[in-house]
N, C-alpha and C positions, 0 to 999 in steps of 0.2 A: 541165392541162385536165381537168375531170371528165367522166366519161361520162354521157350523158343516158339516161334510161330512159323507157319509155312505160308505159301501163297494161298492156301485154303483157309487160313485163319488159325486161331489157337485151338488146342485140343480139348475143347469143352463145348457145351451147347446141347447135349442130349440129356434126357432125364433117366436116371438109374431106375430100373424096375426093382421091386422089392426083392426079387431073387438075386439081383446083382449087388445089392448093398450089403456089405458085411463090415463089421467093425474092424479097426486095425488090429485089435487083440486076436480076432479070429483068423487073420491072415498072417502066415509066416513069410510069404513072399509078396513083392509088390504086384499090384494088379495093373495089367496092360490092356489097352483097348485097340482093336484092329478095325479101322474103317475102310470100306470099299469106296474108291473115288472114281467117278465117271470121267469121261473125256473132257467135260466142261469144268471139272474141278469141284463138283458137288458130291457130297457124301450120299451114299445109297443105303438107306435103312439104318437100323441100329447096329452098333459095332459088335463084333465077337469079343468076349472078355476072357482073359486067361491070366493065371498067376505064373510069373516067370522070375527066375533068380535075378536076372540083370538084363540090361539092354541087349547084349549080344544074344542071349537066349530068346528074347522077344523077337528080334529080327529073324533068327533061325526059324522060330515058330511061324512068323509071317510068310517066309519062303515056302514052308510046308503047306500052308493053306491058300496059297495064291490060286485064283480062279480066273485069270485073265484081266483082272482089274489092278490098278495101282492100289496098294494098301498103305494107309497112314497109320503108323504105330505110335501110340501115345501112352504115357504113364502120368497119371494125375492130369495136370494142365500143361504138361511138357510134351512137345512133339519130339519123338525120338528119331524117326526116319521114314522116308517114303521108300517102299519096296515095290519095284516095277517088275512085271513079268518079263522073262527073257523071250526074245522073238526068234 
């Protein structure tokens, strides 16, 4: 499976904090990251991290936490989707 990239680049590039790092054995569900993206396409700060059952649940979670910014939803180094706020 190839990793997908977006116009913002691949879904990697930030350092996990000790609190965010957990072994695969400790996680029952995949870990997703939610990056806020500014108008110039840059990531704003560290991502929110959440465990979701699948991509659909991760996108639904992104829609619940939208704060006026585009959110880039990533799982491992794979970009899942950009979720944009409704105008």
